[in-house]
C-alpha positions as CSV (number, residue, x, y, z in Angstrom):
1,X,80.4,-6.9,-19.2
2,X,79.9,-3.2,-18.6
3,X,78.2,-2.9,-22.0
4,X,75.9,-5.9,-21.3
5,X,74.8,-4.5,-17.9
6,X,74.2,-1.0,-19.3
7,X,72.1,-2.5,-22.1
8,X,70.2,-4.6,-19.5
9,X,69.4,-1.6,-17.4
10,X,68.4,0.4,-20.5
11,X,66.2,-2.4,-21.8
12,X,64.5,-2.8,-18.4
13,X,63.7,0.9,-18.4
14,X,62.5,0.7,-22.0
15,X,60.1,-2.1,-21.2
16,X,58.9,-0.2,-18.1
17,X,58.2,2.8,-20.3
18,X,56.3,0.6,-22.8
19,X,54.2,-0.8,-20.0
20,X,53.3,2.7,-18.8
21,X,52.3,3.6,-22.4
22,X,50.2,0.4,-22.6
23,X,48.4,1.4,-19.4
24,X,47.6,4.8,-20.8
25,X,46.3,3.3,-24.0
26,X,44.2,0.7,-22.2
27,X,42.6,3.3,-19.8
28,X,42.1,5.7,-22.7
29,X,40.2,3.1,-24.7
30,X,38.1,2.2,-21.7
31,X,37.2,5.9,-21.3
32,X,36.3,6.2,-25.0
33,X,34.1,3.1,-24.7
34,X,32.3,4.5,-21.7
35,X,31.8,7.8,-23.5
36,X,30.6,6.1,-26.7
37,X,28.1,3.9,-24.7
38,X,26.7,7.0,-23.0
39,X,26.4,9.0,-26.2
40,X,25.3,6.4,-28.7
41,X,23.9,3.6,-26.6
42,X,25.3,0.1,-26.4
43,X,26.6,-0.3,-29.9
44,X,30.1,-1.3,-28.6
45,X,31.0,-3.2,-25.5
46,X,31.2,-0.7,-22.7
47,X,33.9,-2.4,-20.7
48,X,37.3,-4.0,-21.5
49,X,37.2,-7.2,-19.4
50,X,39.5,-7.1,-16.4
51,X,41.1,-3.8,-17.6
52,X,41.8,-2.8,-14.0
53,X,43.6,-6.0,-13.3
54,X,45.7,-5.7,-16.5
55,X,46.5,-2.0,-15.6
56,X,47.5,-3.0,-12.1
57,X,49.7,-5.8,-13.3
58,X,51.4,-3.5,-15.9
59,X,51.9,-0.8,-13.2
60,X,53.6,-3.3,-10.9
61,X,55.8,-4.5,-13.7
62,X,56.7,-1.0,-14.8
63,X,57.5,0.1,-11.3
64,X,59.9,-2.8,-10.6
65,X,61.5,-2.9,-14.1
66,X,62.3,0.8,-13.9
67,X,64.2,0.5,-10.6
68,X,67.6,-0.4,-12.0
69,X,67.5,2.0,-14.9
70,X,66.5,4.8,-12.5
71,X,69.3,3.9,-10.1
72,X,72.0,3.9,-12.7
73,X,70.7,7.2,-14.3
74,X,70.7,8.9,-10.9
75,X,66.9,9.3,-10.8
76,X,66.2,8.0,-7.3
77,X,65.6,10.6,-4.7
78,X,68.7,11.1,-2.5
79,X,69.4,13.5,0.3
80,X,73.0,14.7,-0.3
81,X,72.8,18.0,1.6
82,X,74.7,16.5,4.6
83,X,76.9,13.9,2.9
84,X,78.3,16.5,0.4
85,X,79.8,18.3,3.3
86,X,81.7,15.2,4.5
87,X,85.2,14.2,3.4
88,X,85.3,11.9,0.3
89,X,86.5,8.9,2.4
90,X,83.6,9.2,4.7
91,X,81.2,9.5,1.8
92,X,82.6,6.4,0.3
93,X,82.2,4.5,3.6
94,X,78.6,5.7,4.0
95,X,77.8,4.8,0.4
96,X,79.4,1.4,0.9
97,X,77.2,0.8,4.0
98,X,74.1,2.0,2.2
99,X,74.8,-0.2,-0.8
100,X,75.3,-3.3,1.4
101,X,72.1,-2.6,3.2
102,X,70.3,-2.1,-0.1
103,X,71.7,-5.3,-1.5
104,X,70.5,-7.1,1.6
105,X,67.0,-5.6,1.5
106,X,66.5,-6.1,-2.2
107,X,68.0,-9.6,-1.9
108,X,65.5,-10.5,0.8
109,X,62.6,-9.1,-1.2
110,X,63.8,-11.1,-4.2
111,X,64.0,-14.3,-2.2
112,X,60.5,-13.7,-0.9
113,X,59.2,-12.9,-4.4
114,X,60.7,-16.1,-5.8
115,X,59.0,-18.1,-3.0
116,X,55.7,-16.3,-3.8
117,X,56.0,-17.0,-7.5
118,X,56.7,-20.7,-6.9
119,X,53.7,-20.9,-4.5
120,X,51.4,-19.2,-7.0
121,X,52.6,-21.5,-9.7
122,X,52.2,-24.6,-7.4
123,X,48.7,-23.7,-6.4
124,X,47.7,-22.3,-9.8
125,X,46.6,-19.0,-8.2
126,X,44.7,-16.7,-10.6
127,X,43.5,-13.2,-10.4
128,X,39.9,-12.7,-9.2
129,X,38.8,-10.7,-12.2
130,X,36.5,-11.7,-15.1
131,X,39.6,-12.9,-17.0
132,X,41.6,-15.2,-14.6
133,X,45.3,-14.4,-15.1
134,X,47.8,-16.8,-13.5
135,X,49.4,-14.7,-10.8
136,X,52.8,-16.3,-11.4
137,X,53.0,-14.3,-14.7
138,X,52.8,-10.7,-13.2
139,X,54.7,-11.8,-10.2
140,X,57.5,-13.1,-12.4
141,X,57.8,-9.6,-14.0
142,X,58.1,-8.1,-10.6
143,X,60.7,-10.8,-9.7
144,X,62.6,-9.9,-12.9
145,X,62.6,-6.3,-11.9
146,X,63.9,-7.1,-8.4
147,X,66.6,-9.3,-9.9
148,X,67.8,-6.6,-12.3
149,X,67.8,-4.1,-9.4
150,X,69.8,-6.4,-7.2
151,X,72.3,-6.9,-10.0
152,X,72.5,-3.1,-10.4
153,X,73.2,-2.5,-6.7
154,X,76.0,-5.1,-6.8
155,X,77.3,-3.4,-9.9
156,X,77.2,-0.1,-8.2
157,X,79.0,-1.5,-5.2
158,X,81.8,-2.7,-7.4
159,X,82.0,0.7,-9.1
160,X,82.4,2.3,-5.7
161,X,85.1,-0.1,-4.7
162,X,86.9,0.3,-8.0
163,X,86.8,4.1,-8.2
164,X,87.0,4.8,-4.4
165,X,84.7,7.8,-5.1
166,X,81.0,8.2,-4.4
167,X,79.0,6.9,-7.4
168,X,75.5,7.5,-6.2
169,X,75.8,11.3,-5.8
170,X,77.1,14.2,-7.7
171,X,78.0,17.6,-6.3
172,X,75.2,19.3,-8.3
173,X,72.5,17.3,-6.6
174,X,70.6,18.7,-3.6
């Protein structure tokens, strides 16, 4: 199970990175098309249709898919200046409380996201751009990212219970 979860978090981070690269490529091509149109006239189309919508959807997907990988790699910003000074048992209790709160908040956001996806699908909501994109598609990617984040928080809570040591912070962090 540990191997599966680690691969899930890694794959989620990989897809998020690929989405960021796709955004860079899309925006770069749009910039090149704008420059080519200004320099040579309208020999090529000057705009990629709905490129701003696609970029926004990819950014949302990348942001949410990267959450679990970032958590497990210790990349989220944490303030450990005070908690490092506390006894280990107190750190464990505080981390337990924070993880329970995080699981609750992400669980609520996930529940709300699922409701929004179902509503968008039911009403066939589409993006307002030139190319209408069914909103349930990018919303589902965000929902997937929230699901993986929720799983990683539960996984982290079980790690905390199993080891009885803080798992979200290391002494070298500030």
